[in-house]
Every structure is written in C-alpha cells, then in structure tokens.
C-alpha positions in Angstrom: -0.1 0.1 -0.3 2.7 2.2 0.4 2.9 5.0 3.0 -1.1 5.2 2.9 -1.8 5.9 6.5 -1.1 9.3 8.2 -0.3 9.2 12.1 -0.4 12.7 13.7 0.9 13.2 17.0 0.5 16.5 19.0 2.6 15.3 21.7 5.4 12.8 21.5 4.0 10.4 24.4 0.8 10.3 22.9 1.8 7.4 20.6 -0.1 4.9 18.3 0.0 2.0 20.5 -2.3 -0.7 19.8 -3.0 0.9 16.4 0.7 -0.3 15.3 0.1 -4.0 16.1 -2.9 -3.6 13.7 -1.1 -2.2 11.0 1.9 -4.3 11.4 -0.4 -7.6 11.6 -1.9 -6.5 7.9 1.2 -5.3 6.7 -0.1 -1.5 6.3 2.7 0.9 5.8 2.4 4.2 7.9 4.2 7.7 8.3 4.2 9.4 11.7 4.0 13.1 12.1 4.9 14.7 15.5 3.9 18.3 15.5 5.4 18.8 18.9 9.0 18.2 17.3 8.0 20.8 14.7 7.3 18.3 11.8 5.5 19.6 8.8 2.0 18.6 7.9 2.4 16.5 4.3 -0.2 16.9 1.5 -3.6 15.1 2.7 -3.8 13.7 -0.6 -0.7 11.6 -0.3 -2.6 9.4 2.1 -5.5 6.5 2.4 -6.3 7.7 5.8 -5.4 10.2 8.7 -5.4 9.2 12.6 -4.8 12.2 15.0 -3.9 11.4 18.4 -4.3 13.3 21.7 -2.3 16.3 23.3 -2.3 19.0 26.2 -3.4 21.5 23.4 -6.8 22.7 23.4 -8.5 22.7 19.9 -9.4 26.4 20.9 -5.6 27.3 20.5 -5.0 30.2 18.0 -1.2 29.7 18.4 1.4 27.1 17.8 0.6 24.3 15.7 -3.2 23.9 16.1 -5.1 26.3 13.8 -3.0 24.4 11.0 -3.7 21.4 11.9 -7.6 22.3 11.7 -7.1 23.8 8.4 -5.4 20.3 7.5 -8.1 18.5 9.0 -10.7 20.5 6.9 -9.2 19.4 3.9 -9.1 16.0 5.0 -12.9 16.0 5.3 -13.2 17.4 1.9 -11.2 15.6 0.2 -13.2 12.4 1.8 -10.2 10.8 3.3 -11.2 8.3 6.4 -10.2 10.3 9.4 -10.1 9.0 13.0 -9.2 11.3 15.9 -8.5 10.3 19.7 -8.9 12.8 22.4 -7.8 16.1 21.0 -8.2 14.3 17.6 -11.7 14.3 18.3 -12.2 17.9 19.3 -10.0 18.9 16.5 -12.8 17.1 14.1 -15.7 18.7 15.8 -14.0 22.3 15.5 -13.0 21.6 11.8 -16.6 20.9 11.4 -18.3 23.6 13.1 -19.1 22.1 16.5 -17.9 23.7 19.7 -15.1 22.7 22.2 -15.7 23.5 26.0 -14.7 23.1 29.3 -16.1 19.5 30.9 -18.1 20.3 34.1 -15.8 17.5 35.6 -12.7 16.4 34.3 -12.4 12.6 33.5 -9.1 11.4 34.6 -8.3 7.6 34.6 -10.3 4.6 34.7 -12.8 5.2 37.4 -15.4 8.0 37.6 -16.2 10.2 40.6 -18.7 7.6 41.5 -15.9 4.7 41.5 -17.6 3.2 38.5 -15.1 1.9 35.5 -15.1 4.6 32.5 -17.1 3.0 29.8 -18.8 3.7 26.5 -22.3 2.2 25.3 -23.9 2.6 21.9 -26.0 5.3 21.4 -29.5 4.3 21.9 -31.4 6.3 19.2 -29.3 5.2 16.4 -28.4 1.8 14.8 -25.3 0.2 15.8 -22.2 1.7 13.8 -20.1 -0.3 11.4 -17.3 0.7 13.8 -18.7 -1.1 16.5 -19.3 -4.3 14.9 -17.7 -7.4 16.8 -17.0 -5.2 19.5 -19.1 -5.5 22.9 -21.4 -2.9 24.4 -20.1 -1.2 27.6 -16.4 -1.0 26.3 -13.9 -0.1 29.2 -12.1 3.1 28.2 -9.4 5.3 29.6 -10.0 9.2 30.0 -7.7 11.9 30.6 -9.2 15.2 29.2 -10.7 18.4 30.7 -12.7 19.4 27.6 -15.8 18.0 25.8 -17.5 18.8 22.5 -20.9 20.3 21.6 -22.2 18.8 18.1 -24.2 19.9 15.6 -26.8 18.3 13.6 -24.5 17.3 11.0 -22.6 15.0 13.5 -23.7 11.5 14.8 -23.1 10.4 18.2 -22.0 6.7 17.8 -21.8 5.9 21.5 -21.9 7.7 24.7 -20.2 7.6 28.2 -22.1 8.5 31.6 -20.2 11.3 32.2 -19.0 13.7 29.4 -21.9 12.3 26.9 -20.2 12.9 23.3 -17.7 10.0 23.6 -18.0 8.8 19.9 -18.9 10.7 17.1 -19.2 10.5 13.5 -19.0 13.3 10.5 -20.1 12.1 7.2 -19.6 8.9 6.0 -15.9 8.1 7.4 -14.8 10.7 9.9 -14.9 9.8 13.3 -13.7 11.0 16.9 -13.6 9.1 19.7 -12.8 11.1 23.1 -11.3 8.3 25.3 -8.4 6.2 24.8 -8.4 2.6 23.2 -4.9 2.5 22.0 -3.4 2.3 25.4 -0.2 -0.5 26.0 1.0 -1.3 29.1 4.3 0.6 28.5 2.3 3.6 27.2 0.4 3.9 30.5 3.5 3.7 32.4 5.2 6.7 30.8 1.9 8.8 31.2 1.7 8.1 34.7 5.5 9.0 35.1 4.9 12.5 33.4 1.3 13.7 33.4 0.4 15.5 36.6 -3.4 14.5 36.9 -2.7 11.1 36.8 -0.2 11.6 39.4 -3.1 12.7 41.9 -4.6 9.3 41.4 -3.5 5.8 42.9 -0.8 5.1 40.2 -0.4 1.7 41.7 -4.0 1.0 41.0 -4.3 2.8 37.7 -2.0 -0.2 36.5 -3.6 -2.9 38.6 -7.0 -1.8 36.4 -5.3 -1.9 33.5 -3.7 -5.5 33.8 -7.4 -6.7 35.0 -9.2 -5.5 31.9 -6.0 -5.8 29.7 -7.4 -8.4 27.3 -10.7 -7.0 26.7 -9.7 -3.5 26.7 -6.8 -4.7 24.0 -9.1 -6.8 21.7 -11.9 -3.9 21.8 -9.2 -1.2 20.6 -7.7 -3.5 17.9 -11.1 -4.2 16.8 -12.1 -0.6 16.4 -9.1 0.2 14.6 -9.8 -2.7 12.0 -13.1 -1.9 11.4 -11.9 1.6 10.5 -9.2 0.5 8.2 -11.8 -1.5 6.3 -13.3 1.9 5.3 -10.2 3.0 3.1 -11.0 2.5 -0.7 -14.9 2.0 0.4 
C-alpha cells in the first residue's frame, strides 16, 4: 500500500500504541508526523487515511500548530479521506466541522469516575449500531484523560456515549470519526503517562496499573477491533 496511513501526534508520548499492532499484523505501511517536534504536515491527498492522536493542547488554541492542523483536517474532510481522531483528535474534528469545544463540568481522568465506576462507552440508543462497533461488545472499558468536551451540530452523529461527558464517540459524514477516550493504550504507554502527567499523579498510580492489567485482554481486543473496523473503510 505504500505510506498510505498518516499518523499525527500532537505530543510525543501520545503514541499510536495498539494501532501499530494492527498495522503490522495487516502489513499496512504508515508515516508518523510529530507536530510537537516541529514536523511539517504533509499533503493530505498523499494518504488513504489519517489518524490524529491526543495532546495537552486545546482545539480552541489560536497559536502554535493547532490552527494549521484544523485547516489540514478540513482538507481531509473535503477530500473524503477516512479520518480517526482520539481525544484532542476528536475535538479537532468537531472544531473543524463547526461544532464547539468547551470545558467539562468535571474532568475525566483515569479508569474510574467520581462514583468509582469504570469509565465505559455504550452504543447510542437512538441509532443503529455503527459499522465501527461491529464485533465489539457494548460498554467498552476506556481510559479518560481530558478536561474539555464537545458540543455537536445536527451534522454530527453520536455513535456511542458515556455516563459523564456524553459525546464520547462521534461520526461526521461517512468516514470521519472521533473518540474522546483512549483505546490505544499499551502497558508501556500507561507507565510513561503516569510518570509525566500531573493529573494522573493525583490518583493511586498503582491502582491505575492494576486496573489496566485486570481489563487488558478485553480492552486490547476492543481497541484493535475498532482500529481494524476503521481501516476497512479505506477505498470504500
């Protein structure tokens, strides 16, 4: 396929994680661009799909690389190139398609909410199950690390929702998706995040790792299936 998949990192430690396992398993080539290191955005039309990962920035930023990234995402949407955004990547998609990014009523951090219930997302009951959720169980456990959420327009479809910030997984058009939580984490990534993220360091970090290991099988299967479901959109 050549370098057909573009992976955009907004900060170096928010890596593609489980996505790389899927790409390697299916022998799909990819290019990684790290905007936090000053890498330039390439031509969107050189790629068959685009993934945008998270970062500490806000989609409302008016400086740094965010404005150019939003314009890039608009071009991706215009060219109907399949798009998948995670965390900030979701918020940038919504911002690029005339929705709003606002502060959460309460930050969502880690595996557990303020009621000590595991963060999860479930199918939006008002719609048929989206193709991206095929072969994935409902109530997927998911890792959260965000202080902002999105307001959708009538052009956005809610694919799956959460118990806190409801707009957890959305679609725009036929092949642009965004998910607020993280389904890409590997054990190594979580250790790295805990070591450097001040919000995670306010939690019981041992329990963060214990929880990951307890749900790792279910979590990893769901994440890999989600990415593969998306990659099957290419050339459709």
